C-alpha positions as CSV (number, residue, x, y, z in Angstrom):
1,M,199.5,-208.9,-43.5
2,D,198.4,-207.3,-47.0
3,L,195.8,-208.4,-48.8
4,C,198.2,-209.9,-51.8
5,K,200.6,-212.1,-49.3
6,K,197.2,-213.3,-47.6
7,N,196.2,-214.5,-51.3
8,Y,200.0,-215.1,-51.6
9,L,200.0,-217.9,-49.0
10,E,196.8,-219.1,-49.7
11,T,197.8,-220.1,-52.6
12,V,201.0,-221.6,-51.6
13,N,198.8,-223.6,-49.2
14,R,197.1,-224.9,-51.6
15,D,199.9,-225.9,-54.0
16,I,201.3,-227.8,-50.6
17,Y,198.2,-229.4,-50.0
18,I,197.7,-230.5,-53.7
19,L,201.7,-231.6,-53.7
20,R,201.3,-233.6,-51.3
21,R,198.3,-235.8,-52.4
22,L,200.6,-235.8,-55.8
23,M,203.3,-237.7,-54.3
24,H,201.4,-239.8,-52.2
25,K,199.6,-241.3,-54.7
26,A,203.0,-241.5,-57.0
27,S,204.2,-243.3,-54.4
28,D,201.1,-245.7,-53.8
29,H,201.5,-246.3,-57.8
30,T,205.0,-247.1,-58.3
31,G,205.1,-248.4,-54.9
32,N,208.2,-246.9,-53.5
33,L,209.6,-243.5,-52.6
34,D,212.3,-243.8,-55.2
35,D,211.0,-243.1,-58.0
36,Q,212.1,-240.0,-60.1
37,L,208.1,-238.8,-60.6
38,V,207.8,-238.8,-56.7
39,I,211.2,-237.2,-56.6
40,E,210.5,-234.6,-58.6
41,I,207.5,-233.8,-56.8
42,S,209.3,-234.1,-53.5
43,Q,211.5,-231.3,-54.9
44,F,208.6,-229.0,-55.8
45,L,207.2,-229.8,-52.1
46,D,210.1,-228.7,-50.6
47,I,210.3,-225.5,-52.5
48,K,206.5,-224.1,-51.6
49,L,207.5,-225.2,-48.2
50,N,210.2,-223.3,-48.0
51,E,208.2,-220.4,-49.4
52,H,205.3,-220.7,-46.7
53,G,208.5,-220.9,-44.1
54,D,209.4,-217.4,-45.6
55,L,206.4,-216.2,-45.8
56,D,205.2,-216.9,-42.2
57,K,208.7,-215.8,-41.1
58,S,208.3,-212.3,-42.7
59,H,204.6,-212.0,-41.0
60,R,205.8,-213.3,-37.6
61,C,208.6,-210.5,-37.7
62,K,206.6,-207.6,-38.5
63,K,203.7,-208.6,-36.6
64,E,206.5,-208.7,-33.7
65,K,207.7,-205.5,-34.9
66,E,204.3,-203.7,-34.4
67,Q,203.5,-205.0,-30.8
68,V,206.6,-203.6,-30.1
69,D,206.2,-200.4,-31.4
70,S,202.7,-200.4,-30.2
71,L,204.4,-201.0,-26.5
72,T,206.7,-198.3,-27.1
73,E,203.5,-196.2,-27.6
74,I,202.2,-196.8,-24.2
75,T,202.1,-194.0,-22.0
76,P,203.5,-195.1,-18.0
77,L,200.6,-194.9,-15.4
78,F,203.2,-193.6,-13.1
79,T,206.3,-191.2,-13.8
80,K,209.2,-191.0,-11.0
81,S,207.8,-187.5,-10.4
82,T,204.4,-189.1,-9.2
83,L,205.7,-191.7,-6.7
84,K,208.0,-188.8,-4.5
């Protein structure tokens, strides 16, 4: 993962942490989860969780592709001609 994506992922992680704390404080303050403020914070949290999932998914796909590419570069120890 390049530095830009890594920094963005760290920012998204921080945003998720902050939004979770805000949502808990708002729900504690209002006394219910149906309050409009809690719902709006929850919606922002959903957006950030989706961003995190997309970043993580793209990172895993890239990493898996790199692993497959590196496997194709491995030269076998034995070939058919050496086994005969």
